[in-house]
PAPA-130137 format. One record per residue (C-alpha): x, y, z. Coordinates in nm, 4 decimals, always signed. Example, Ala and Ser with C-alpha at 12.3 -4.5 7.8 and 13.67 -1.06 7.14 Angstrom:
BEGIN
> x y z
> +1.2300 -0.4500 +0.7800
> +1.3670 -0.1060 +0.7140
This chain:
BEGIN
> x y z
> +3.3925 -0.0707 +1.9277
> +3.3831 +0.2122 +1.6701
> +3.0710 +0.1966 +1.4512
> +3.2955 +0.1743 +1.1423
> +3.4363 -0.1549 +1.2711
> +3.0913 -0.3076 +1.2947
> +2.9245 -0.4832 +1.0027
> +2.6952 -0.2577 +0.8027
> +2.3574 -0.3577 +0.6624
> +2.1044 -0.2267 +0.4139
> +1.7500 -0.3615 +0.3608
> +1.6076 -0.3720 +0.0093
> +1.2267 -0.3788 +0.0100
> +0.9215 -0.1636 -0.0538
> +0.7373 +0.0278 +0.2151
> +0.3779 +0.0683 +0.3266
> +0.0999 -0.1759 +0.2372
> +0.1457 -0.3348 -0.1044
> -0.0402 -0.5998 -0.3034
> +0.1302 -0.9365 -0.3424
> +0.1706 -1.0433 -0.7069
> -0.0914 -1.2722 -0.8551
> -0.3245 -1.2201 -0.5588
> -0.5550 -0.9597 -0.4047
> -0.3672 -1.0033 -0.0750
> -0.2055 -0.6965 +0.0783
> +0.1183 -0.7254 +0.2734
> +0.2108 -0.4652 +0.5348
> +0.5799 -0.4231 +0.4579
> +0.6243 -0.1755 +0.7421
> +0.5120 -0.4330 +0.9979
> +0.7410 -0.6952 +0.8425
> +1.0330 -0.4543 +0.8617
> +0.9782 -0.2997 +1.2042
> +0.8408 -0.6083 +1.3838
> +1.0463 -0.8831 +1.2192
> +1.3601 -0.7599 +1.0388
> +1.4887 -0.4489 +1.2153
> +1.4909 -0.5940 +1.5714
> +1.7240 -0.8687 +1.4429
> +1.9595 -0.6136 +1.2878
> +1.9811 -0.4182 +1.6107
> +2.0244 -0.7351 +1.8176
> +2.3072 -0.8457 +1.5869
> +2.4754 -0.5058 +1.6442
> +2.4632 -0.4202 +1.2759
> +2.4848 -0.0548 +1.1785
> +2.3700 +0.1539 +0.8863
> +2.5991 +0.3463 +0.6543
> +2.3655 +0.6311 +0.7392
> +2.2791 +0.7779 +1.0760
> +2.0287 +0.6601 +1.3363
> +1.9990 +0.2968 +1.2293
> +1.8449 +0.3894 +0.8944
> +1.8632 +0.0473 +0.7333
> +1.5796 +0.0863 +0.4823
> +1.5612 +0.3407 +0.2004
> +1.2588 +0.5303 +0.3311
> +1.4469 +0.5979 +0.6578
> +1.7333 +0.7735 +0.4790
> +1.7442 +1.1536 +0.4654
> +1.5850 +1.2899 +0.1500
> +1.8756 +1.5356 +0.1105
> +2.0569 +1.2432 -0.0513
> +1.9458 +1.1601 -0.4081
> +1.7412 +0.8455 -0.3525
> +1.8620 +0.6497 -0.6563
> +2.2253 +0.7274 -0.5736
> +2.1819 +0.6407 -0.2069
> +2.0296 +0.3024 -0.2952
> +2.3118 +0.2113 -0.5348
> +2.5780 +0.3129 -0.2839
> +2.3963 +0.1297 -0.0077
> +2.3721 -0.2033 -0.1872
> +2.7394 -0.1797 -0.2855
> +2.9013 -0.0615 +0.0379
> +2.6853 -0.2456 +0.2922
> +2.8556 -0.5564 +0.4275
> +2.5204 -0.7334 +0.4371
> +2.2129 -0.6735 +0.2203
> +1.8749 -0.8213 +0.3084
> +1.6315 -0.8176 +0.0155
> +1.2610 -0.8845 +0.0748
> +1.1069 -0.9612 -0.2654
> +0.7598 -1.0568 -0.1370
> +0.5745 -0.7993 -0.3491
> +0.8109 -0.8286 -0.6474
> +0.8694 -0.4548 -0.6202
> +1.0510 -0.3534 -0.9401
> +1.3099 -0.1490 -0.7537
> +1.3750 -0.4293 -0.5055
> +1.4274 -0.6853 -0.7832
> +1.6575 -0.4464 -0.9708
> +1.8584 -0.3706 -0.6565
> +1.8890 -0.7404 -0.5723
> +2.0298 -0.7986 -0.9209
> +2.2745 -0.5113 -0.8764
> +2.3873 -0.6493 -0.5424
> +2.4533 -0.9946 -0.6881
> +2.6522 -0.8298 -0.9676
> +2.8487 -0.6099 -0.7258
> +2.9253 -0.8364 -0.4323
> +3.0141 -1.2035 -0.4102
> +2.8641 -1.2620 -0.0677
> +2.6403 -1.1615 +0.2223
> +2.3114 -1.1158 +0.0358
> +2.0104 -1.2646 +0.2165
> +1.6787 -1.3036 +0.0341
> +1.3444 -1.2935 +0.2171
> +1.0064 -1.3753 +0.0694
> +0.6501 -1.4361 +0.1848
> +0.5539 -1.7981 +0.1159
> +0.2725 -1.7176 -0.1336
> +0.5100 -1.5233 -0.3570
> +0.7874 -1.7814 -0.3484
> +0.5449 -2.0605 -0.4343
> +0.4021 -1.8714 -0.7323
> +0.7327 -1.7185 -0.8479
> +1.0128 -1.9530 -0.7325
> +1.3029 -1.7658 -0.9006
> +1.4916 -2.0737 -1.0142
> +1.8192 -1.8829 -1.0679
> +1.8419 -1.7863 -0.7007
> +1.6556 -2.0752 -0.5392
> +1.9777 -2.2362 -0.4136
> +2.1112 -1.9243 -0.2417
> +2.0515 -1.7956 +0.1146
> +1.6846 -1.7203 +0.1604
> +1.4200 -1.7228 +0.4297
> +1.0533 -1.7876 +0.3526
> +0.7921 -1.6608 +0.6000
> +0.4158 -1.6627 +0.6497
> +0.2681 -1.3113 +0.6283
> +0.0180 -1.3538 +0.9131
> +0.2268 -1.5643 +1.1497
> +0.5229 -1.3290 +1.1231
> +0.3088 -1.0530 +1.2769
> +0.0498 -1.2249 +1.4947
> +0.2287 -1.5407 +1.6162
> +0.5019 -1.4409 +1.8612
> +0.6545 -1.7886 +1.8840
> +0.6719 -1.8164 +1.5056
> +0.8237 -1.4689 +1.4700
> +1.0821 -1.5421 +1.7395
> +1.1827 -1.8624 +1.5614
> +1.2112 -1.6845 +1.2255
> +1.4150 -1.4055 +1.3826
> +1.6525 -1.6664 +1.5222
> +1.6924 -1.8140 +1.1730
> +1.7534 -1.4705 +1.0218
> +2.0177 -1.3936 +1.2835
> +2.1898 -1.7250 +1.2072
> +2.2140 -1.6260 +0.8401
> +2.3487 -1.2843 +0.9390
> +2.6138 -1.4444 +1.1611
> +2.7114 -1.6741 +0.8743
> +2.7710 -1.3659 +0.6615
> +2.9661 -1.1850 +0.9335
> +3.1926 -1.4818 +1.0040
> +3.2456 -1.5877 +0.6432
> +3.5761 -1.5545 +0.4595
> +3.6370 -1.4432 +0.1031
> +3.5851 -1.7957 -0.0283
> +3.2202 -1.7854 +0.0783
> +2.9982 -1.6969 -0.2195
> +2.6216 -1.6519 -0.2283
> +2.5942 -1.4603 -0.5561
> +2.4963 -1.6591 -0.8658
> +2.7112 -1.4163 -1.0676
> +3.0337 -1.4545 -0.8709
> +2.9732 -1.8268 -0.8447
> +3.0721 -1.8364 -1.2137
> +3.4029 -1.6573 -1.1436
> +3.3540 -1.4206 -1.4357
> +3.5197 -1.1096 -1.2936
> +3.6278 -0.9256 -0.9807
> +3.5353 -0.5777 -0.8635
> +3.7835 -0.3260 -0.7249
> +3.6053 -0.0293 -0.5650
> +3.7472 +0.3190 -0.6119
> +3.7296 +0.3815 -0.2380
> +3.7522 +0.1377 +0.0500
> +3.4526 +0.2627 +0.2395
> +3.1794 +0.5210 +0.2376
> +3.1656 +0.7822 +0.5100
> +2.8749 +0.7568 +0.7500
> +2.6169 +1.0153 +0.6519
> +2.4329 +1.2382 +0.8940
> +2.1648 +1.4896 +0.8018
> +1.8924 +1.6859 +0.9743
> +1.6669 +1.6630 +0.6682
> +1.3529 +1.4527 +0.6907
> +1.3502 +1.0961 +0.5639
> +1.0991 +0.9717 +0.3087
> +0.9221 +0.7881 +0.5907
> +0.8895 +1.1087 +0.7935
> +0.7571 +1.2954 +0.4900
> +0.4957 +1.0233 +0.4367
> +0.3826 +1.0373 +0.7996
> +0.3522 +1.4155 +0.7794
> +0.1454 +1.3991 +0.4595
> -0.0789 +1.1285 +0.6072
> -0.1378 +1.3299 +0.9263
> -0.2305 +1.6405 +0.7262
> -0.4741 +1.4388 +0.5145
> -0.6415 +1.2754 +0.8141
> -0.6841 +1.6194 +0.9748
> -0.8614 +1.7393 +0.6578
> -0.5739 +1.9772 +0.5720
> -0.6042 +1.8780 +0.2086
> -0.4168 +2.1669 +0.0441
> -0.1171 +2.1186 +0.2720
> -0.1368 +1.7413 +0.2295
> -0.1426 +1.7811 -0.1493
> +0.1816 +1.9809 -0.1331
> +0.3343 +1.7230 +0.1012
> +0.2496 +1.4309 -0.1279
> +0.3791 +1.6258 -0.4284
> +0.7122 +1.6703 -0.2516
> +0.7327 +1.2933 -0.2025
> +0.6465 +1.2256 -0.5676
> +0.9280 +1.4601 -0.6697
> +1.1653 +1.2305 -0.4806
> +1.0270 +0.8939 -0.5890
> +0.7137 +0.7752 -0.7665
> +0.4822 +0.5356 -0.5857
> +0.1337 +0.4536 -0.7161
> -0.0189 +0.4503 -0.3673
> +0.1333 +0.7906 -0.2865
> +0.0031 +0.9191 -0.6195
> -0.3490 +0.8037 -0.5344
> -0.3404 +1.0019 -0.2087
> -0.2051 +1.3039 -0.3941
> -0.5073 +1.2912 -0.6278
> -0.7397 +1.2403 -0.3288
> -0.6137 +1.5585 -0.1626
> -0.6129 +1.7484 -0.4923
> -0.9866 +1.6960 -0.5396
> -1.0919 +1.7171 -0.1736
> -0.9308 +2.0560 -0.1193
> -1.2052 +2.2180 -0.3280
> -1.5302 +2.0341 -0.4060
> -1.6228 +2.2609 -0.6956
> -1.7087 +2.1609 -1.0501
> -1.4039 +2.3425 -1.1870
> -1.1548 +2.1782 -0.9509
> -1.3106 +1.8329 -0.9818
> -1.2934 +1.8479 -1.3625
> -0.9367 +1.9776 -1.3487
> -0.8331 +1.6987 -1.1117
> -1.0021 +1.4272 -1.3157
> -0.8406 +1.5495 -1.6379
> -0.5019 +1.5473 -1.4631
> -0.5673 +1.1920 -1.3428
> -0.6680 +1.0477 -1.6805
> -0.3572 +1.2023 -1.8381
> -0.1402 +1.0178 -1.5849
> -0.3207 +0.6835 -1.5470
> -0.5032 +0.4556 -1.7891
> -0.8186 +0.4021 -1.5853
> -0.9492 +0.1274 -1.8105
> -0.6493 -0.0977 -1.7400
> -0.5260 -0.0057 -1.3920
> -0.5727 -0.2615 -1.1122
> -0.5223 -0.0097 -0.8325
> -0.8466 -0.0015 -0.6329
> -0.7609 +0.3281 -0.4654
> -0.7114 +0.5079 -0.7966
> -1.0320 +0.3598 -0.9406
> -1.2223 +0.4480 -0.6229
> -1.0923 +0.8052 -0.6285
> -1.1831 +0.8418 -0.9973
> -1.5329 +0.7199 -0.9068
> -1.5560 +0.9573 -0.6089
> -1.4624 +1.2559 -0.8268
> -1.7417 +1.1665 -1.0696
> -1.9811 +1.1083 -0.7804
> -1.9154 +1.4607 -0.6545
> -1.9580 +1.5988 -1.0057
> -2.2928 +1.4198 -1.0282
> -2.4036 +1.5601 -0.6910
> -2.3178 +1.9108 -0.8144
> -2.4581 +1.8906 -1.1676
> -2.7094 +1.6028 -1.1702
> -2.5526 +1.5059 -1.5045
> -2.6222 +1.1367 -1.5686
> -2.2884 +1.0933 -1.7479
> -2.1083 +1.1461 -1.4191
> -2.3344 +0.8922 -1.2482
> -2.2522 +0.6347 -1.5165
> -1.8789 +0.7055 -1.4917
> -1.8855 +0.6765 -1.1139
> -2.0676 +0.3430 -1.1314
> -1.8180 +0.2121 -1.3877
> -1.5086 +0.3007 -1.1846
> -1.6526 +0.1744 -0.8560
> -1.7526 -0.1525 -1.0239
> -1.4057 -0.1946 -1.1759
> -1.2440 -0.1126 -0.8420
> -1.4550 -0.3791 -0.6701
> -1.2764 -0.6392 -0.8838
> -0.9519 -0.5527 -0.7068
> -1.0853 -0.5098 -0.3533
> -0.8008 -0.4763 -0.1045
> -1.0123 -0.5825 +0.1867
> -1.2276 -0.2956 +0.3150
> -1.5219 -0.3184 +0.0691
> -1.4833 +0.0486 -0.0255
> -1.5647 +0.0207 -0.3964
> -1.8266 -0.2496 -0.3372
> -2.0151 -0.0373 -0.0859
> -2.0009 +0.2739 -0.3019
> -2.1039 +0.0917 -0.6184
> -2.4219 -0.0240 -0.4422
> -2.4810 +0.3218 -0.2971
> -2.4448 +0.4896 -0.6384
> -2.7048 +0.2544 -0.7876
> -2.9521 +0.3996 -0.5372
> -2.9089 +0.7474 -0.6888
> -3.0807 +0.6497 -1.0145
> -3.4086 +0.8049 -0.8949
> -3.2480 +1.1470 -0.9364
> -3.2187 +1.1176 -1.3128
> -3.4999 +0.8809 -1.4114
> -3.8763 +0.8692 -1.3771
> -3.9021 +0.5235 -1.5274
> -4.0139 +0.3004 -1.2422
> -3.8831 -0.0184 -1.4027
> -3.5377 +0.1354 -1.4478
> -3.5392 +0.2582 -1.0886
> -3.6449 -0.0859 -0.9631
> -3.3737 -0.2496 -1.1730
> -3.1073 -0.0328 -1.0082
> -3.2536 -0.0873 -0.6619
> -3.2602 -0.4670 -0.6915
> -2.9136 -0.4699 -0.8475
> -2.7895 -0.2761 -0.5439
> -2.9551 -0.5178 -0.3019
> -2.8324 -0.8252 -0.4902
> -2.4743 -0.6908 -0.5142
> -2.4737 -0.5961 -0.1462
> -2.5988 -0.9416 -0.0424
> -2.3531 -1.1200 -0.2707
> -2.0545 -0.9210 -0.1455
> -2.1630 -0.9477 +0.2161
> -2.1466 -1.3247 +0.1776
> -1.8055 -1.3061 +0.0144
> -1.6710 -1.0653 +0.2794
> -1.6014 -1.3470 +0.5249
> -1.3567 -1.4992 +0.2750
> -1.1606 -1.1803 +0.2088
> -0.7879 -1.1968 +0.2773
> -0.7299 -0.8454 +0.3940
> -0.4813 -0.6299 +0.5791
> -0.6013 -0.6024 +0.9398
> -0.5176 -0.2673 +1.0931
> -0.7239 -0.0511 +1.3291
> -0.7927 +0.1992 +1.0512
> -0.8783 -0.0663 +0.7946
> -1.1009 -0.2590 +1.0369
> -1.3112 +0.0525 +1.0952
> -1.3554 +0.1116 +0.7218
> -1.4411 -0.2561 +0.6733
> -1.7002 -0.2651 +0.9540
> -1.8550 +0.0645 +0.8460
> -1.8951 -0.0635 +0.4908
> -2.0428 -0.3890 +0.6243
> -2.3009 -0.1823 +0.8139
> -2.3943 +0.0096 +0.5005
> -2.4231 -0.3064 +0.2893
> -2.6565 -0.4556 +0.5515
> -2.8666 -0.1392 +0.5453
> -2.8962 -0.1629 +0.1655
> -3.0137 -0.5252 +0.1979
> -3.2572 -0.4894 +0.4873
> -3.3436 -0.1200 +0.4903
> -3.2904 -0.1064 +0.8652
> -3.0041 +0.0149 +1.0783
> -2.9431 -0.3010 +1.2801
> -2.5749 -0.2397 +1.3476
> -2.4400 -0.3717 +1.6760
> -2.0900 -0.2468 +1.6013
> -1.9508 +0.0474 +1.7943
> -1.7177 +0.2206 +1.5514
> -1.4567 +0.4365 +1.7232
> -1.3033 +0.6194 +1.4310
> -0.9262 +0.6546 +1.4182
> -0.9123 +1.0044 +1.2640
> -1.1274 +1.3118 +1.2056
> -1.1431 +1.2424 +0.8330
> -1.2567 +0.8857 +0.8872
> -1.5283 +0.9927 +1.1311
> -1.6559 +1.2662 +0.9027
> -1.6512 +1.0389 +0.5965
> -1.8454 +0.7609 +0.7710
> -2.1084 +0.9912 +0.9246
> -2.1696 +1.1818 +0.6001
> -2.1682 +0.8621 +0.3959
> -2.4296 +0.6945 +0.6159
> -2.6551 +1.0007 +0.6057
> -2.6311 +1.0284 +0.2268
> -2.6966 +0.6561 +0.1812
> -3.0088 +0.6574 +0.4001
> -3.1444 +0.9653 +0.2222
> -3.0988 +0.8067 -0.1211
> -3.2368 +0.4718 -0.0060
> -3.5532 +0.6231 +0.1387
> -3.6083 +0.8460 -0.1663
> -3.5591 +0.5444 -0.3929
> -3.8242 +0.3475 -0.1996
> -4.0683 +0.6420 -0.2114
> -4.0298 +0.6820 -0.5860
> -4.0846 +0.3093 -0.6462
> -4.4083 +0.3223 -0.4423
> -4.5487 +0.6283 -0.6237
């Protein structure tokens, strides 16, 4: 059968790891797509209006204007699957466009936490599939059952006639749409997709090629803005040159783009804190120490599950000896660090976090450091096999710096 005779499909959803609304829970949208959704599309013999089974927007060649490709995709695809689990603004907008453009064959997916908190009354009676975020990845029997249910909904769409309606707009019989052309030509391009650009930028960053990674992330931001991509762009911008001039330049750029006092993005807050930490290490200016502590503390309120800001907030408290000779002040910071480390270590077991190899290593490394702050001894029984060069270097240098500050803090309190 010619690919043009097959039913086409487009998937509306975000990409990467995103926070679920109203929670601190992160959902790995890539795992949901590649492990749950896409295998069903291929099994159902659906095709993309683009080349190489590019069903999701980040798989489409970046030579095509992304906003135009999305609008064309949601109009011309025979079937649209919209995952609204993270209430991504673009996904919600595109779902609304689809319902306004087509009378049928729109399937809504949502993680159970989101649908319970935000039930979307206007679309609650239309085709949807609610899934559990952990079971869909880690429980094979559950995933197989949900894939069977998704395929059944797809087959319903394929076999439906023109009288079948699953759009709340067309259900009112307000108007009809007559497209200017009957179909869109299948698109083929050798240009990289957004997903490939992201993987390239990530690889450069993890190999400590920060200048090249900065350029790569900037290219992505020129195509589409994503807060998580922006945070990595800022990370590479400051790490390429740990000098006072570049750190100040990067921080000024950041505060002109993001309101740090109101953002809930832990990565951005953590990076703002790290910039000020490096400025403090270079200048010994107490203002930078205070700023670093403030941003790490704020970031800890929105912990995504690896204890990054928590660990670094406690570690920064142990640097007070560098700028104060007042023993009571030094003791206050030391005991605050120990208390915060103990409190967060207790809470760590209740964290709902994204479990990946990379994230597990960060989490376990930060657990080790929090235990060191509490007990003053390296009692770790964990063997951390770092996933990348950057991760290994960061953990080794971080542990060494922490132990140096801890021991100097203890010495100053005893003198």
